[in-house]
N, CA, C and O atoms as a printed pandas DataFrame, in Angstrom:
     atom_number atom_name residue_name chain_id  residue_number  x_coord  y_coord  z_coord
0              1         N          MET        A               1   69.397   44.745  107.233
1              2        CA          MET        A               1   68.052   44.390  105.990
2              3         C          MET        A               1   68.032   45.282  105.254
3              4         O          MET        A               1   68.238   46.459  105.552
4              5         N          VAL        A               2   67.799   44.877  104.266
5              6        CA          VAL        A               2   68.112   45.590  102.579
6              7         C          VAL        A               2   66.312   45.803  101.834
7              8         O          VAL        A               2   65.503   45.184  101.142
8              9         N          ILE        A               3   66.528   47.636  102.851
9             10        CA          ILE        A               3   64.975   47.617  102.170
10            11         C          ILE        A               3   65.055   48.372  100.409
11            12         O          ILE        A               3   63.973   48.391   99.820
12            13         N          GLY        A               4   66.120   48.870   99.753
13            14        CA          GLY        A               4   66.602   49.116   98.789
14            15         C          GLY        A               4   65.585   50.135   98.733
15            16         O          GLY        A               4   64.778   50.173   99.663
16            17         N          ILE        A               5   65.452   51.341   97.369
17            18        CA          ILE        A               5   65.530   52.804   97.140
18            19         C          ILE        A               5   63.810   53.175   97.284
19            20         O          ILE        A               5   63.278   54.131   97.848
20            21         N          TRP        A               6   63.072   51.788   96.392
21            22        CA          TRP        A               6   61.684   52.246   96.298
22            23         C          TRP        A               6   61.120   51.923   97.492
23            24         O          TRP        A               6   60.112   52.482   97.925
24            25         N          GLY        A               7   62.096   50.480   98.419
25            26        CA          GLY        A               7   61.154   50.857   99.847
26            27         C          GLY        A               7   61.280   52.439  100.449
27            28         O          GLY        A               7   60.299   53.076  100.834
28            29         N          PHE        A               8   62.651   52.947  100.459
29            30        CA          PHE        A               8   62.450   53.578  101.189
30            31         C          PHE        A               8   61.472   55.397  100.764
31            32         O          PHE        A               8   61.758   56.375  101.454
32            33         N          VAL        A               9   60.845   55.472  100.083
33            34        CA          VAL        A               9   60.179   55.400   99.208
34            35         C          VAL        A               9   58.816   55.561   99.418
35            36         O          VAL        A               9   58.083   56.549   99.382
36            37         N          ARG        A              10   58.654   54.536   99.616
37            38        CA          ARG        A              10   57.131   53.850  100.605
38            39         C          ARG        A              10   57.240   54.435  101.913
39            40         O          ARG        A              10   56.535   55.382  102.261
40            41         N          LEU        A              11   58.157   53.865  102.689
41            42        CA          LEU        A              11   58.437   54.332  103.925
42            43         C          LEU        A              11   58.461   55.755  104.764
43            44         O          LEU        A              11   57.992   56.139  105.835
44            45         N          ILE        A              12   59.130   56.243  103.874
45            46        CA          ILE        A              12   58.594   57.889  103.890
46            47         C          ILE        A              12   56.949   58.891  103.566
47            48         O          ILE        A              12   56.451   59.920  104.022
48            49         N          SER        A              13   56.590   57.895  102.567
49            50        CA          SER        A              13   55.369   58.694  101.580
50            51         C          SER        A              13   54.621   58.254  102.718
51            52         O          SER        A              13   53.807   59.113  103.058
52            53         N          ASN        A              14   54.599   56.983  103.595
53            54        CA          ASN        A              14   53.710   56.836  104.573
54            55         C          ASN        A              14   54.043   57.145  106.383
55            56         O          ASN        A              14   53.261   56.970  107.318
56            57         N          LEU        A              15   55.447   57.642  106.423
57            58        CA          LEU        A              15   55.263   59.028  106.846
58            59         C          LEU        A              15   54.367   59.935  106.784
59            60         O          LEU        A              15   53.963   60.435  107.833
60            61         N          GLY        A              16   53.956   60.269  105.776
61            62        CA          GLY        A              16   53.593   61.596  105.857
62            63         C          GLY        A              16   54.155   62.608  104.808
63            64         O          GLY        A              16   53.509   63.614  104.515
64            65         N          PHE        A              17   55.446   62.311  104.211
65            66        CA          PHE        A              17   56.349   63.429  103.996
66            67         C          PHE        A              17   56.186   63.009  102.159
67            68         O          PHE        A              17   57.140   62.491  101.580
68            69         N          ILE        A              18   54.936   63.305  101.458
69            70        CA          ILE        A              18   53.694   62.652  100.660
70            71         C          ILE        A              18   55.181   63.993   99.002
71            72         O          ILE        A              18   55.688   63.620   97.944
72            73         N          ASN        A              19   55.238   65.304   99.689
73            74        CA          ASN        A              19   55.881   65.706   98.480
74            75         C          ASN        A              19   57.032   65.574   97.990
75            76         O          ASN        A              19   57.416   65.569   96.821
76            77         N          PHE        A              20   57.889   65.400   99.535
77            78        CA          PHE        A              20   59.416   64.406   99.306
78            79         C          PHE        A              20   59.804   63.571   98.594
79            80         O          PHE        A              20   60.744   63.584   97.798
80            81         N          ALA        A              21   58.666   62.339   99.002
81            82        CA          ALA        A              21   58.860   61.335   98.295
82            83         C          ALA        A              21   58.505   61.727   96.618
83            84         O          ALA        A              21   59.219   61.409   95.666
84            85         N          TYR        A              22   57.361   62.410   96.553
85            86        CA          TYR        A              22   57.496   62.545   94.891
86            87         C          TYR        A              22   58.457   63.266   94.352
87            88         O          TYR        A              22   59.104   62.813   93.408
88            89         N          ASN        A              23   58.735   64.688   94.949
89            90        CA          ASN        A              23   59.883   64.793   94.474
90            91         C          ASN        A              23   61.050   63.949   94.608
91            92         O          ASN        A              23   61.952   63.991   93.772
92            93         N          PHE        A              24   61.082   63.208   95.586
93            94        CA          PHE        A              24   62.661   62.007   95.567
94            95         C          PHE        A              24   62.627   61.331   93.931
95            96         O          PHE        A              24   63.426   61.380   92.996
96            97         N          CYS        A              25   60.990   60.553   94.158
97            98        CA          CYS        A              25   61.236   59.687   92.537
98            99         C          CYS        A              25   61.561   60.161   91.386
99           100         O          CYS        A              25   62.061   59.600   90.411
100          101         N          HIS        A              26   61.095   61.738   91.639
101          102        CA          HIS        A              26   61.540   61.895   89.790
102          103         C          HIS        A              26   62.776   62.527   89.732
103          104         O          HIS        A              26   63.171   63.022   88.676
104          105         N          VAL        A              27   63.604   62.570   91.034
105          106        CA          VAL        A              27   65.153   62.605   91.101
106          107         C          VAL        A              27   65.516   61.464   90.501
107          108         O          VAL        A              27   66.170   61.367   89.463
108          109         N          ILE        A              28   64.880   60.197   91.476
109          110        CA          ILE        A              28   65.896   58.727   91.422
110          111         C          ILE        A              28   65.499   58.394   89.529
111          112         O          ILE        A              28   66.389   57.818   88.902
112          113         N          ILE        A              29   63.840   58.886   88.554
113          114        CA          ILE        A              29   63.975   58.564   87.736
114          115         C          ILE        A              29   64.610   58.967   86.908
115          116         O          ILE        A              29   64.644   58.361   85.838
116          117         N          ILE        A              30   65.585   60.525   87.165
117          118        CA          ILE        A              30   66.641   61.055   86.065
118          119         C          ILE        A              30   68.167   59.932   86.150
119          120         O          ILE        A              30   68.875   59.291   85.373
120          121         N          ILE        A              31   68.055   60.256   87.793
121          122        CA          ILE        A              31   69.173   59.237   87.470
122          123         C          ILE        A              31   69.164   57.880   86.622
123          124         O          ILE        A              31   70.121   57.486   85.955
124          125         N          ASN        A              32   68.048   57.288   86.738
125          126        CA          ASN        A              32   68.012   56.269   86.207
126          127         C          ASN        A              32   68.601   55.744   85.464
127          128         O          ASN        A              32   69.396   54.808   85.382
128          129         N          PHE        A              33   67.487   57.424   84.080
129          130        CA          PHE        A              33   67.659   57.221   82.516
130          131         C          PHE        A              33   69.416   57.550   82.815
131          132         O          PHE        A              33   70.199   56.649   82.513
132          133         N          ILE        A              34   69.944   58.790   83.378
133          134        CA          ILE        A              34   71.337   59.174   82.216
134          135         C          ILE        A              34   71.980   57.816   83.159
135          136         O          ILE        A              34   73.046   57.572   82.595
136          137         N          ARG        A              35   71.837   56.931   84.206
137          138        CA          ARG        A              35   72.788   55.827   84.701
138          139         C          ARG        A              35   72.817   54.865   83.508
139          140         O          ARG        A              35   73.869   54.322   83.170
140          141         N          SER        A              36   71.067   54.549   82.546
141          142        CA          SER        A              36   70.845   53.447   81.499
142          143         C          SER        A              36   71.820   53.665   80.150
143          144         O          SER        A              36   72.284   52.757   79.460
144          145         N          LEU        A              37   71.993   54.986   79.971
145          146        CA          LEU        A              37   72.965   55.476   78.899
146          147         C          LEU        A              37   74.095   55.144   79.591
147          148         O          LEU        A              37   74.615   54.096   79.209
148          149         N          THR        A              38   74.631   55.709   80.483
149          150        CA          THR        A              38   76.255   55.354   81.145
150          151         C          THR        A              38   76.333   53.978   80.503
151          152         O          THR        A              38   76.947   53.374   79.623
152          153         N          LEU        A              39   75.534   53.833   81.269
153          154        CA          LEU        A              39   75.719   52.200   81.445
154          155         C          LEU        A              39   75.661   51.606   79.715
155          156         O          LEU        A              39   76.112   50.461   79.742
156          157         N          LYS        A              40   75.404   51.856   78.768
157          158        CA          LYS        A              40   75.136   51.223   77.768
158          159         C          LYS        A              40   76.772   52.228   76.883
159          160         O          LYS        A              40   77.677   51.908   76.112
160          161         N          ILE        A              41   76.418   53.265   77.480
161          162        CA          ILE        A              41   78.165   53.559   76.540
162          163         C          ILE        A              41   79.483   52.624   77.705
163          164         O          ILE        A              41   80.343   52.198   76.935
164          165         N          MET        A              42   79.716   52.371   78.641
165          166        CA          MET        A              42   80.721   51.670   79.809
166          167         C          MET        A              42   80.312   50.108   79.350
167          168         O          MET        A              42   81.181   49.456   79.930
168          169         N          THR        A              43   79.585   49.280   78.730
169          170        CA          THR        A              43   78.771   48.026   78.550
170          171         C          THR        A              43   79.870   48.253   76.923
171          172         O          THR        A              43   80.811   47.461   76.984
172          173         N          THR        A              44   79.892   48.736   76.187
173          174        CA          THR        A              44   80.576   49.154   74.609
174          175         C          THR        A              44   81.627   49.126   74.773
175          176         O          THR        A              44   82.308   48.409   74.040
176          177         N          LYS        A              45   82.077   49.689   75.536
177          178        CA          LYS        A              45   83.885   50.110   75.886
178          179         C          LYS        A              45   84.651   48.948   76.449
179          180         O          LYS        A              45   85.672   48.460   75.965
180          181         N          ASN        A              46   84.009   48.564   77.558
181          182        CA          ASN        A              46   84.434   47.407   78.589
182          183         C          ASN        A              46   84.087   46.012   77.820
183          184         O          ASN        A              46   84.433   45.120   78.595
184          185         N          LEU        A              47   83.650   45.542   76.848
185          186        CA          LEU        A              47   83.275   43.827   76.342
186          187         C          LEU        A              47   84.382   43.504   76.173
187          188         O          LEU        A              47   84.373   42.278   76.060
188          189         N          ASN        A              48   85.621   43.979   76.060
189          190        CA          ASN        A              48   87.102   43.703   76.286
190          191         C          ASN        A              48   88.021   43.218   77.049
191          192         O          ASN        A              48   88.977   42.444   77.115
192          193         N          LYS        A              49   87.374   43.962   77.601
193          194        CA          LYS        A              49   88.081   43.963   79.452
194          195         C          LYS        A              49   87.323   42.641   80.480
195          196         O          LYS        A              49   88.070   42.020   81.236
196          197         N          LYS        A              50   86.466   42.443   80.449
197          198        CA          LYS        A              50   85.220   41.377   80.373
198          199         C          LYS        A              50   85.209   40.005   80.823
199          200         O          LYS        A              50   84.490   39.370   80.051
200          201         N          ILE        A              51   85.853   39.001   82.049
201          202        CA          ILE        A              51   86.092   38.244   81.300
202          203         C          ILE        A              51   85.276   36.734   82.078
203          204         O          ILE        A              51   84.854   36.710   83.234
204          205         N          LYS        A              52   85.222   35.631   81.134
205          206        CA          LYS        A              52   84.470   34.670   82.211
206          207         C          LYS        A              52   85.058   33.972   83.073
207          208         O          LYS        A              52   85.913   33.270   82.533
208          209         N          THR        A              53   85.003   33.840   84.120
209          210        CA          THR        A              53   85.387   33.291   85.262
210          211         C          THR        A              53   85.106   32.051   85.540
211          212         O          THR        A              53   83.878   32.028   85.629
212          213         N          GLY        A              54   85.702   30.526   85.819
213          214        CA          GLY        A              54   85.091   29.326   85.908
214          215         C          GLY        A              54   84.428   28.758   87.261
215          216         O          GLY        A              54   84.026   27.601   87.386
216          217         N          LYS        A              55   84.377   29.774   88.277
217          218        CA          LYS        A              55   83.765   30.417   89.608
218          219         C          LYS        A              55   82.633   30.143   88.973
219          220         O          LYS        A              55   82.502   30.275   87.756
220          221         N          GLU        A              56   81.546   29.659   89.919
221          222        CA          GLU        A              56   79.939   29.027   89.264
222          223         C          GLU        A              56   78.900   30.380   90.533
223          224         O          GLU        A              56   78.930   30.705   91.720
224          225         N          VAL        A              57   78.202   30.701   89.405
225          226        CA          VAL        A              57   77.566   31.994   90.572
226          227         C          VAL        A              57   75.852   31.226   91.544
227          228         O          VAL        A              57   74.686   31.114   91.166
228          229         N          THR        A              58   76.456   30.923   92.652
229          230        CA          THR        A              58   75.685   30.795   93.235
230          231         C          THR        A              58   74.868   32.003   94.031
231          232         O          THR        A              58   75.371   33.122   93.925
232          233         N          GLU        A              59   73.428   31.858   94.967
233          234        CA          GLU        A              59   73.101   32.208   95.706
234          235         C          GLU        A              59   74.056   33.911   96.331
235          236         O          GLU        A              59   73.941   35.092   96.002
236          237         N          GLU        A              60   74.882   33.223   97.266
237          238        CA          GLU        A              60   76.105   33.601   98.021
238          239         C          GLU        A              60   76.956   34.854   96.801
239          240         O          GLU        A              60   77.636   35.803   97.192
240          241         N          THR        A              61   76.670   34.508   95.268
241          242        CA          THR        A              61   77.661   35.427   94.730
242          243         C          THR        A              61   77.333   37.297   94.859
243          244         O          THR        A              61   76.195   37.495   95.284
244          245         N          THR        A              62   77.728   37.949   94.714
245          246        CA          THR        A              62   77.618   39.069   94.804
246          247         C          THR        A              62   77.614   39.434   93.947
247          248         O          THR        A              62   78.059   38.699   93.066
248          249         N          LEU        A              63   77.039   41.051   93.472
249          250        CA          LEU        A              63   76.540   41.226   92.275
250          251         C          LEU        A              63   77.577   42.118   91.509
251          252         O          LEU        A              63   77.314   42.485   90.364
252          253         N          ALA        A              64   78.678   42.451   92.082
253          254        CA          ALA        A              64   80.148   43.069   91.704
254          255         C          ALA        A              64   80.907   42.270   91.258
255          256         O          ALA        A              64   81.882   42.689   90.634
256          257         N          GLU        A              65   80.628   40.313   91.500
257          258        CA          GLU        A              65   81.305   39.277   91.081
258          259         C          GLU        A              65   80.543   38.565   89.784
259          260         O          GLU        A              65   80.983   37.782   88.943
260          261         N          ILE        A              66   79.127   39.194   89.972
261          262        CA          ILE        A              66   78.559   38.739   88.748
262          263         C          ILE        A              66   79.055   39.621   87.374
263          264         O          ILE        A              66   79.104   39.211   86.215
264          265         N          LEU        A              67   79.446   41.121   87.955
265          266        CA          LEU        A              67   79.409   42.330   86.495
266          267         C          LEU        A              67   80.441   42.310   86.033
267          268         O          LEU        A              67   80.532   42.813   84.913
268          269         N          GLN        A              68   81.630   41.754   86.638
269          270        CA          GLN        A              68   83.036   41.048   86.196
270          271         C          GLN        A              68   82.860   40.136   84.748
271          272         O          GLN        A              68   83.481   40.494   83.748
272          273         N          ARG        A              69   81.862   38.794   84.711
273          274        CA          ARG        A              69   81.606   38.277   84.322
274          275         C          ARG        A              69   81.484   38.552   82.691
275          276         O          ARG        A              69   81.107   39.722   82.757
276          277         N          ALA        A              70   81.533   38.325   81.571
277          278        CA          ALA        A              70   80.965   38.990   80.065
278          279         C          ALA        A              70   79.670   38.299   80.132
279          280         O          ALA        A              70   79.452   37.147   80.508
280          281         N          GLY        A              71   78.794   39.245   79.680
281          282        CA          GLY        A              71   77.363   39.298   79.552
282          283         C          GLY        A              71   76.667   39.537   80.510
283          284         O          GLY        A              71   75.471   39.812   80.413
284          285         N          ALA        A              72   77.247   39.476   81.493
285          286        CA          ALA        A              72   76.721   39.533   82.491
286          287         C          ALA        A              72   75.155   40.962   82.373
287          288         O          ALA        A              72   74.106   40.898   81.731
288          289         N          GLU        A              73   75.501   41.677   82.968
289          290        CA          GLU        A              73   74.942   42.649   81.982
290          291         C          GLU        A              73   73.630   42.642   81.363
291          292         O          GLU        A              73   72.514   42.990   81.751
292          293         N          GLU        A              74   74.196   42.023   80.027
293          294        CA          GLU        A              74   72.567   41.749   79.057
294          295         C          GLU        A              74   71.484   41.258   80.287
295          296         O          GLU        A              74   70.404   41.761   80.596
296          297         N          ILE        A              75   72.268   39.960   80.924
297          298        CA          ILE        A              75   71.148   38.670   81.365
298          299         C          ILE        A              75   70.374   39.437   82.537
299          300         O          ILE        A              75   69.146   39.379   82.462
300          301         N          LEU        A              76   70.996   40.242   83.753
301          302        CA          LEU        A              76   70.302   41.061   84.127
302          303         C          LEU        A              76   69.531   41.702   84.087
303          304         O          LEU        A              76   68.590   41.849   84.867
304          305         N          ALA        A              77   69.839   42.326   82.951
305          306        CA          ALA        A              77   68.554   43.326   82.188
306          307         C          ALA        A              77   67.744   42.561   81.699
307          308         O          ALA        A              77   66.658   43.127   81.582
308          309         N          LYS        A              78   67.734   41.433   81.315
309          310        CA          LYS        A              78   66.783   40.777   81.030
310          311         C          LYS        A              78   65.636   40.226   82.419
311          312         O          LYS        A              78   64.424   40.045   82.301
312          313         N          TYR        A              79   66.209   40.105   83.292
313          314        CA          TYR        A              79   65.723   39.741   84.268
314          315         C          TYR        A              79   64.935   40.873   84.887
315          316         O          TYR        A              79   63.951   40.714   85.609
316          317         N          GLU        A              80   65.561   42.252   84.466
317          318        CA          GLU        A              80   64.325   43.843   84.652
318          319         C          GLU        A              80   64.984   43.810   86.524
319          320         O          GLU        A              80   64.120   43.921   87.394
320          321         N          LEU        A              81   66.922   43.614   87.106
321          322        CA          LEU        A              81   66.764   43.685   88.186
322          323         C          LEU        A              81   67.418   45.124   87.826
323          324         O          LEU        A              81   68.345   45.312   87.039
324          325         N          PRO        A              82   66.576   46.294   88.740
325          326        CA          PRO        A              82   66.823   46.940   89.117
326          327         C          PRO        A              82   68.140   47.950   89.513
327          328         O          PRO        A              82   68.482   49.108   89.276
328          329         N          CYS        A              83   68.573   46.976   90.140
329          330        CA          CYS        A              83   69.926   47.474   90.439
330          331         C          CYS        A              83   71.231   48.740   89.242
331          332         O          CYS        A              83   71.767   49.847   89.200
332          333         N          LEU        A              84   71.061   47.398   88.499
333          334        CA          LEU        A              84   71.573   48.448   87.249
334          335         C          LEU        A              84   71.668   49.559   87.050
335          336         O          LEU        A              84   72.765   50.076   86.841
336          337         N          SER        A              85   70.264   50.398   87.064
337          338        CA          SER        A              85   70.065   51.786   87.495
338          339         C          SER        A              85   70.330   52.075   88.133
339          340         O          SER        A              85   71.402   52.578   87.793
340          341         N          CYS        A              86   70.179   52.262   89.308
341          342        CA          CYS        A              86   70.209   52.378   90.858
342          343         C          CYS        A              86   71.768   53.000   90.399
343          344         O          CYS        A              86   72.658   52.611   89.644
344          345         N          PRO        A              87   71.541   54.319   91.397
345          346        CA          PRO        A              87   73.089   54.710   91.243
346          347         C          PRO        A              87   73.391   54.410   93.271
347          348         O          PRO        A              87   74.474   54.599   93.825
348          349         N          PHE        A              88   72.461   54.062   93.777
349          350        CA          PHE        A              88   72.818   54.034   94.979
350          351         C          PHE        A              88   73.335   52.103   94.836
351          352         O          PHE        A              88   74.318   51.708   95.463
352          353         N          ALA        A              89   72.803   51.483   94.270
353          354        CA          ALA        A              89   73.818   50.081   94.055
354          355         C          ALA        A              89   75.104   50.156   93.792
355          356         O          ALA        A              89   75.804   49.223   94.187
356          357         N          LYS        A              90   75.503   50.868   93.330
357          358        CA          LYS        A              90   76.570   51.553   93.008
358          359         C          LYS        A              90   78.047   51.468   94.175
359          360         O          LYS        A              90   79.250   51.249   94.037
360          361         N          MET        A              91   77.108   51.786   95.341
361          362        CA          MET        A              91   78.202   51.782   96.361
362          363         C          MET        A              91   78.095   50.653   97.658
363          364         O          MET        A              91   78.626   50.540   98.763
364          365         N          GLU        A              92   77.252   50.014   96.982
365          366        CA          GLU        A              92   76.819   49.508   97.731
366          367         C          GLU        A              92   77.544   47.652   97.189
367          368         O          GLU        A              92   78.231   46.936   97.918
368          369         N          MET        A              93   77.203   47.407   96.112
369          370        CA          MET        A              93   77.737   45.913   94.885
370          371         C          MET        A              93   78.068   45.003   96.210
371          372         O          MET        A              93   77.210   44.299   96.742
372          373         N          GLU        A              94   79.399   45.104   96.667
373          374        CA          GLU        A              94   80.080   44.313   97.295
374          375         C          GLU        A              94   79.179   43.702   98.478
375          376         O          GLU        A              94   79.611   42.671   98.994
376          377         N          GLN        A              95   78.383   44.052   98.795
377          378        CA          GLN        A              95   77.390   43.032   99.333
378          379         C          GLN        A              95   75.938   42.612   99.037
379          380         O          GLN        A              95   75.176   41.840   99.618
380          381         N          LEU        A              96   75.819   43.334   98.004
381          382        CA          LEU        A              96   75.011   42.793   97.199
382          383         C          LEU        A              96   74.431   41.137   96.944
383          384         O          LEU        A              96   74.730   40.698   95.833
384          385         N          LYS        A              97   74.048   40.674   97.382
385          386        CA          LYS        A              97   74.001   39.321   97.213
386          387         C          LYS        A              97   72.664   38.846   96.240
387          388         O          LYS        A              97   71.470   38.812   96.537
388          389         N          ILE        A              98   73.409   38.470   94.866
389          390        CA          ILE        A              98   71.645   37.969   93.679
390          391         C          ILE        A              98   71.101   37.446   94.505
391          392         O          ILE        A              98   69.883   37.534   94.353
392          393         N          GLY        A              99   71.545   36.632   95.800
393          394        CA          GLY        A              99   69.844   35.611   95.647
394          395         C          GLY        A              99   69.013   36.338   96.547
395          396         O          GLY        A              99   67.796   36.221   96.404
396          397         N          ASP        A             100   69.701   37.462   97.933
397          398        CA          ASP        A             100   69.030   38.792   98.451
398          399         C          ASP        A             100   68.342   39.022   97.708
399          400         O          ASP        A             100   67.164   38.666   97.684
400          401         N          LEU        A             101   69.150   39.956   96.581
401          402        CA          LEU        A             101   68.075   40.786   95.525
402          403         C          LEU        A             101   66.799   39.878   95.331
403          404         O          LEU        A             101   65.694   40.045   95.848
404          405         N          CYS        A             102   67.244   38.777   94.381
405          406        CA          CYS        A             102   66.288   37.776   93.711
406          407         C          CYS        A             102   64.975   38.013   94.553
407          408         O          CYS        A             102   63.994   38.638   94.150
408          409         N          ARG        A             103   65.112   37.421   95.770
409          410        CA          ARG        A             103   64.156   37.213   96.747
410          411         C          ARG        A             103   62.891   39.141   96.873
411          412         O          ARG        A             103   61.665   39.258   96.868
412          413         N          GLN        A             104   63.622   39.850   96.933
413          414        CA          GLN        A             104   63.230   40.982   97.573
414          415         C          GLN        A             104   62.551   41.259   96.199
415          416         O          GLN        A             104   61.333   41.311   96.375
416          417         N          TYR        A             105   62.842   41.428   95.082
417          418        CA          TYR        A             105   62.990   41.850   93.281
418          419         C          TYR        A             105   61.584   40.816   93.073
419          420         O          TYR        A             105   60.777   41.400   92.349
420          421         N          GLY        A             106   61.270   39.966   93.344
421          422        CA          GLY        A             106   60.841   38.566   93.052
422          423         C          GLY        A             106   61.206   38.228   91.555
423          424         O          GLY        A             106   60.489   38.552   90.608
424          425         N          ILE        A             107   62.507   37.477   91.429
425          426        CA          ILE        A             107   62.839   37.222   89.999
426          427         C          ILE        A             107   63.402   35.836   90.373
427          428         O          ILE        A             107   64.300   35.548   91.165
428          429         N          ASP        A             108   62.752   35.176   89.711
429          430        CA          ASP        A             108   63.548   33.971   89.597
430          431         C          ASP        A             108   64.847   33.232   89.469
431          432         O          ASP        A             108   65.427   32.751   88.495
432          433         N          CYS        A             109   65.152   33.294   90.867
433          434        CA          CYS        A             109   67.097   32.479   91.570
434          435         C          CYS        A             109   66.551   31.913   90.119
435          436         O          CYS        A             109   66.055   32.583   89.213
436          437         N          LYS        A             110   66.824   30.234   90.162
437          438        CA          LYS        A             110   66.988   29.170   89.422
438          439         C          LYS        A             110   67.387   29.443   88.021
439          440         O          LYS        A             110   68.414   29.237   87.375
440          441         N          ASN        A             111   66.001   30.083   87.716
441          442        CA          ASN        A             111   66.399   30.401   85.720
442          443         C          ASN        A             111   67.834   31.695   86.217
443          444         O          ASN        A             111   69.022   31.447   86.014
444          445         N          LEU        A             112   67.526   32.495   86.613
445          446        CA          LEU        A             112   68.285   33.314   86.676
446          447         C          LEU        A             112   70.305   33.290   86.523
447          448         O          LEU        A             112   71.170   33.880   85.875
448          449         N          LEU        A             113   70.208   32.077   87.708
449          450        CA          LEU        A             113   71.374   31.282   87.562
450          451         C          LEU        A             113   71.710   30.528   86.820
451          452         O          LEU        A             113   72.856   30.625   86.381
452          453         N          LYS        A             114   70.981   29.627   86.442
453          454        CA          LYS        A             114   71.044   29.338   85.140
454          455         C          LYS        A             114   71.356   29.841   83.887
455          456         O          LYS        A             114   72.080   29.452   82.970
456          457         N          ASP        A             115   70.795   30.586   84.026
457          458        CA          ASP        A             115   71.466   31.775   82.528
458          459         C          ASP        A             115   73.377   32.229   82.764
459          460         O          ASP        A             115   74.189   31.650   82.042
460          461         N          LEU        A             116   73.872   33.272   83.813
461          462        CA          LEU        A             116   74.189   33.541   84.488
462          463         C          LEU        A             116   75.757   32.672   84.438
463          464         O          LEU        A             116   76.860   33.156   84.184
464          465         N          ASN        A             117   75.330   30.904   84.854
465          466        CA          ASN        A             117   76.687   30.225   84.524
466          467         C          ASN        A             117   76.072   29.378   83.199
467          468         O          ASN        A             117   76.163   28.176   83.450
468          469         N          LYS        A             118   75.559   29.581   82.059
469          470        CA          LYS        A             118   75.976   29.451   80.636
470          471         C          LYS        A             118   77.041   29.396   79.739
471          472         O          LYS        A             118   76.828   29.266   78.534
């Protein structure tokens, strides 16, 4: 079961660790800001390295596979997928399936898949 980082924060605050959850949120916000800046730099540097594969993106496609496609980061950012700026997602991108992420974050999976497969 994947609860995500904000699910973890909600859980620890419900257990009575309010101060820890509050400080943890600030750290995550700072990390997300730094990650978004580095993502912009990496995107511009790696644009030529990314390829458009012939494989269709489905709900079972992992985030790591999707990010190998040209323009995928911009499409995922348009749908406000929080995993792009999450430092923990980097460690588990091989296991994160786009269908599960869409359900977890309330993203319209059908339209996202349509945009990714254009």
